[in-house]
C-alpha positions in Angstrom: 68.7 130.6 87.7 68.5 127.2 87.9 65.6 127.0 85.3 67.6 129.3 83.0 70.5 126.8 83.0 68.1 123.8 82.0 66.5 125.6 79.4 69.9 126.8 78.2 71.3 123.3 78.0 68.1 121.6 76.6 68.4 124.2 73.9 71.9 123.0 72.9 71.3 119.6 72.9 68.2 120.0 70.6 70.5 122.2 68.7 73.1 119.6 68.3 70.4 116.7 67.6 69.3 118.7 64.7 72.8 119.7 63.4 73.7 115.8 63.6 70.3 114.7 61.8 71.4 116.4 58.6 75.1 114.8 58.5 75.2 111.8 56.5 75.9 108.3 58.4 79.2 106.9 57.8 79.3 103.3 58.8 82.8 101.6 59.6 83.4 98.1 58.6 85.4 95.9 61.4 87.9 94.4 58.6 88.9 98.2 58.2 89.8 99.0 61.6 93.7 99.1 62.1 94.5 98.9 65.6 98.1 97.8 67.3 100.0 94.8 66.3 99.8 91.8 68.6 97.7 90.5 71.8 93.9 90.9 71.1 92.6 89.1 74.1 89.1 89.7 74.9 88.4 90.2 78.6 84.7 90.2 79.8 84.2 93.9 81.5 87.3 94.9 81.2 87.5 98.3 78.9 90.5 100.1 77.4 90.6 103.4 76.0 92.1 104.0 72.5 92.1 106.2 69.7 89.3 106.3 67.7 89.7 104.9 63.9 88.8 107.9 61.8 90.3 110.8 64.0 92.8 113.2 62.4 96.5 113.3 62.7 96.0 116.6 64.0 93.5 116.2 66.8 95.0 113.4 67.8 98.4 114.8 68.0 96.8 117.6 70.4 95.3 115.3 72.3 98.0 113.1 73.2 100.0 116.8 73.9 97.5 117.1 76.4 97.4 113.5 77.9 101.3 113.9 78.2 101.5 117.2 79.4 98.5 118.6 81.5 96.9 115.3 81.8 100.1 114.2 83.5 100.5 110.7 81.8 104.0 109.1 82.0 104.7 108.8 78.2 108.4 107.9 78.3 107.7 104.2 77.1 106.0 105.6 74.0 109.1 107.6 73.2 112.2 106.2 71.3 113.7 102.8 72.9 110.4 102.4 74.8 108.1 99.4 75.4 105.5 101.2 73.4 107.6 103.0 71.0 106.8 100.6 68.0 104.7 101.0 65.7 105.9 104.6 65.7 102.3 105.9 64.5 99.9 108.8 66.0 97.3 105.9 66.7 99.2 103.7 68.4 101.0 106.3 70.7 97.8 107.9 71.2 96.1 104.6 72.4 98.6 104.3 74.9 98.3 107.4 76.3 94.6 107.7 76.3 94.3 104.4 78.1 96.9 105.4 80.7 95.0 108.8 81.6 91.3 106.7 81.4 92.9 103.8 83.8 94.1 106.3 86.7 91.6 108.4 86.5 88.8 106.2 87.2 87.8 104.2 84.2 84.6 106.6 83.5 84.0 107.7 80.0 84.9 111.0 80.5 88.2 109.9 81.1 88.1 108.4 77.3 86.6 111.4 75.6 90.2 113.4 74.3 87.8 115.7 72.3 86.0 113.0 70.7 89.2 111.4 69.4 89.1 108.4 71.7 86.9 105.3 72.3 86.6 102.4 74.4 87.3 98.7 73.6 87.1 95.4 75.3 90.0 94.0 73.3 93.2 94.5 75.2 95.6 96.3 72.8 98.7 95.2 74.8 101.1 93.5 72.4 104.5 92.2 72.9 106.3 94.2 75.9 103.8 97.0 75.5 101.4 96.3 78.3 98.1 99.0 78.3 97.5 97.4 82.2 98.5 100.2 84.7 99.6 98.7 87.7 97.1 99.2 90.9 99.7 101.6 92.5 99.5 104.0 89.9 95.5 104.0 90.0 95.5 104.6 93.9 98.1 107.5 93.7 95.8 109.0 91.1 94.0 112.4 91.5 90.2 111.7 91.5 87.9 113.5 88.5 85.5 114.0 91.4 87.5 116.5 93.3 87.7 118.4 89.8 83.9 118.5 89.5 83.0 121.9 89.1 86.0 122.5 86.9 85.0 119.2 84.6 81.2 120.7 84.4 82.5 123.7 83.1 84.9 122.0 80.6 82.1 119.7 79.5 79.5 123.0 78.8 82.7 124.6 76.8 83.5 121.4 74.9 79.9 120.8 74.3 79.5 124.4 72.8 82.4 123.9 70.6 81.2 120.4 69.4 77.8 122.1 68.5 79.8 125.0 66.7 81.5 122.3 64.7 78.8 120.3 63.7 76.5 122.4 62.2 
């Protein structure tokens, strides 16, 4: 059974590789990136999870809804009159929610995926009164992703299948 699983996984990876190879490559110049206004301090070794430039508004909205719902992120600061409400854009609100989830769930790449709508950055997106740093108490109280390993593994496989079906 294990051998069949690995052969299946290899088949999916090869299929994805060939589907991706047929797509044109799009490059994004740094000056075209639009991020949250304000503080952009480089901190060696520290990363934040933000909305990926080029992600569609609909995909970002779905990911934001998930983070603020099932993902259990406290999104009160991106609601009207919250410290991170302005600028009132889906990219800004999604970036805050993605980062809060990322920091409270182990700062690992899987916690910064959101269906391909998020990416890691070393530029602190905090600005004005809006801080993207999560307190230590929130991080220590967060549920660890490792306790959901079987479910995450299943979700990764489903996500991989979804990705492959969309890319061909």
